N, C-alpha and C positions, 0 to 999 in steps of 0.2 A: 754338255752344258756345265757340269760340275767343275770341269777342268778350267773353265773360263773365269769363274769368280772366286773359287776356293783359294788358289795361290795368292791372289790380291788380298784376301781377308787374312790369310796366314802371315803375309808380310806386314800388314797393318798391325796385327796383334802380336807380332814377334813370336810366332809359333813355328817350329821347324816343320818343313814338309819336303816331300820328294815326289817326283813323277815317275811312275813305273810304266814301261811299255806293255800294253795288253792287259785287259781286265781279267783275263784268265790267270795270269801270274799272280795278280792280287787276290783272286778268288782262292787259289791254292793256300794262301796264308790263313784264310778263315774257313777252309774246308767247304767251299761252295764252288759252283761252276764258274761264276763271275762275280766281281765286286767292283764298283766304280770308285769307292774311296774307303779308307779304313782309318779309324782314330784309336790310338792306344790310350786307355784311361787308367789302368792299373798295371804295375810291373812288379814281378817278384824281386826281392832284395838282391838275390845273387845275379840277376840280369841287369840291375840298375846301371852299373858301370859301362856295360856294353851298349846300352841304350843311350847313355850320355855321349859316348864316342860317335854313335850313329847320328845323334842330333847335331853334334858339332859339324860333322861332315855334311849333313843335309843343309845346315844353315850356310855353310861356305859355298856349296854348289848351287843352291837354289835361292835362298832368302837374300843373301848378300851379293849375288852375282847379277849385275845389271845387264850383262850381255844376253842372258837367257830371255829377259823381258823384251829386248829390242829386235829379236829375230823372227817375229811372227810372219808367216807367209812367204818369206824369202824375196818378196818384191817381184815375183814373176806372175804376170797375168796369164789367164787362159786364152785359148785361141779366139773365142768370141770377143772377149774384151780387147784383145789386140786389134782385131778387125774394126771394132767400133771406134777405138782410139785413132786408128789410121784414117777412117772416114771423117772423123771430126777434124783432124789436122788438115786433111785435104780440103774440107769445106772452109776452114778458116783461111787457108792459103788462097783459095779462089775468091773469097770475099775481100781479102786484102788486095789482091790483084785488080779486082773491079774498082776498088777505091783509088788505086794508083793509075788506073786506065790501061793496064797491061792485059794481054790475053794469054791464059794458060789452058791448055787442052786437058 
């Protein structure tokens, strides 16, 4: 659920973000079993330049990349949805054939 609205909020507020595969990997960062999201609030002065580089990369890869936003789901329906769609299309064809006076088996 967090993954759905947090990126949109970060883009709106111009906050750099990145998506990490697996909550376990993110949990290792904070020494927990799992974590769904992490926000950095304070940074040591010696790590500031490295964080700035990361923030630049994250903005380029996620915030400013419109292709990431448009690839949700891949456009492939599941088996049930495909069968339902086929049935609907067949019903529409039969209805159109009746209007035209043709017979389709």
